[in-house]
C-alpha positions as CSV (number, residue, x, y, z in Angstrom):
1,X,60.1,-9.2,43.0
2,X,58.3,-12.2,41.7
3,X,55.2,-11.1,43.4
4,X,55.4,-7.6,41.7
5,X,55.7,-9.4,38.3
6,X,52.8,-11.7,39.1
7,X,50.7,-8.8,40.2
8,X,51.4,-7.0,37.0
9,X,50.7,-10.0,34.8
10,X,47.4,-10.4,36.8
11,X,46.6,-6.7,36.2
12,X,47.4,-7.0,32.4
13,X,45.2,-10.0,32.1
14,X,42.3,-8.1,33.9
15,X,42.9,-5.1,31.6
16,X,42.8,-7.2,28.6
17,X,39.6,-9.0,29.8
18,X,38.0,-5.7,30.5
19,X,38.9,-4.4,27.0
20,X,37.5,-7.4,25.4
21,X,34.3,-7.2,27.5
22,X,33.8,-3.5,26.6
23,X,34.4,-4.2,23.0
24,X,31.9,-6.9,22.9
25,X,29.4,-4.6,24.8
26,X,30.1,-1.9,22.1
27,X,29.3,-4.6,19.4
28,X,26.2,-5.6,21.1
29,X,24.9,-1.9,21.5
30,X,25.7,-1.4,17.8
31,X,23.7,-4.5,16.7
32,X,20.8,-3.5,18.8
33,X,20.7,0.0,17.5
34,X,21.0,-1.2,14.0
35,X,18.3,-3.8,14.4
36,X,16.0,-1.2,16.1
37,X,16.6,1.3,13.2
38,X,16.0,-1.4,10.4
39,X,12.8,-2.7,12.1
40,X,11.6,0.9,12.7
41,X,12.2,1.7,9.0
42,X,10.4,-1.5,7.7
43,X,7.4,-0.7,9.9
44,X,7.3,2.7,8.5
45,X,7.4,1.5,5.0
46,X,4.6,-1.0,5.5
47,X,2.5,1.8,7.1
48,X,3.3,4.3,4.4
49,X,2.4,1.8,1.8
50,X,-0.9,1.0,3.4
51,X,-1.8,4.7,3.8
52,X,-0.8,5.4,0.1
53,X,-3.2,2.6,-1.1
54,X,-5.9,3.9,1.4
55,X,-5.7,7.5,0.1
56,X,-5.5,6.3,-3.5
57,X,-8.7,4.4,-3.2
58,X,-10.5,7.0,-1.2
59,X,-9.7,9.7,-3.9
60,X,-10.8,7.5,-6.7
61,X,-14.1,6.9,-4.8
62,X,-14.4,10.6,-4.0
63,X,-13.7,11.7,-7.5
64,X,-16.3,9.4,-8.9
65,X,-18.8,10.3,-6.3
66,X,-18.3,14.1,-7.1
67,X,-18.3,13.4,-10.6
68,X,-21.8,11.6,-10.3
69,X,-23.0,14.6,-8.5
70,X,-21.8,16.9,-11.1
71,X,-23.0,15.0,-13.9
72,X,-19.5,13.9,-15.7
73,X,-17.3,11.6,-14.0
74,X,-14.2,13.2,-15.3
75,X,-15.3,16.5,-13.6
76,X,-15.0,14.7,-10.4
77,X,-11.4,13.7,-11.0
78,X,-10.6,17.4,-12.1
79,X,-12.2,18.7,-8.8
80,X,-10.1,16.2,-6.6
81,X,-7.0,17.3,-8.6
82,X,-7.6,21.0,-8.1
83,X,-8.0,20.3,-4.4
84,X,-4.5,18.7,-4.3
85,X,-3.1,21.5,-6.3
86,X,-4.5,24.0,-3.6
87,X,-2.9,21.8,-0.9
88,X,0.5,21.8,-2.6
89,X,0.5,25.4,-3.0
90,X,-0.4,26.1,0.7
91,X,2.3,23.7,1.7
92,X,4.9,25.4,-0.7
93,X,4.2,28.8,0.3
94,X,3.7,28.3,4.0
95,X,6.6,25.9,4.7
96,X,6.3,26.3,8.6
97,X,3.0,24.1,8.5
98,X,5.0,20.9,8.0
99,X,8.7,22.0,8.9
100,X,8.0,23.1,12.5
101,X,6.1,20.0,13.6
102,X,8.4,17.5,12.1
103,X,11.6,19.5,13.5
104,X,9.9,19.5,16.9
105,X,9.1,15.8,16.6
106,X,12.6,14.9,15.6
107,X,14.1,16.9,18.3
108,X,12.0,15.2,21.1
109,X,12.7,11.8,19.6
110,X,16.5,12.3,19.7
111,X,16.3,13.8,23.2
112,X,14.2,10.8,24.4
113,X,16.8,8.3,22.9
114,X,19.6,10.2,24.6
115,X,17.8,10.0,28.0
116,X,17.3,6.2,27.3
117,X,20.9,5.8,26.5
118,X,21.9,7.5,29.8
119,X,19.5,5.2,31.9
120,X,21.0,2.2,30.2
121,X,24.7,3.4,31.1
């Protein structure tokens, strides 16, 4: 009878150890996912900021150049602004231009992440 109780105690200890190990593994996976998400967001913010500065400087230069060609500097800014109004109107009235590629990219990214998770398991 004592052998059975020892075996049961041993099995309980193994189950506790396995549960603690699984909990630690889940914590580490959560930390890894969080760190990956935060670093990805920070990287995208930095790149986005650099792109915005670049586009702003290019637009100012383009507006000054067009204004010089036309004869009045402020006409260059009006022409560049009119171009952006056209871009906004096209994007507003034809939403599939942006929505479809973004949806497809997001779905591919999510599917690839799920595939990576299956490989790790």
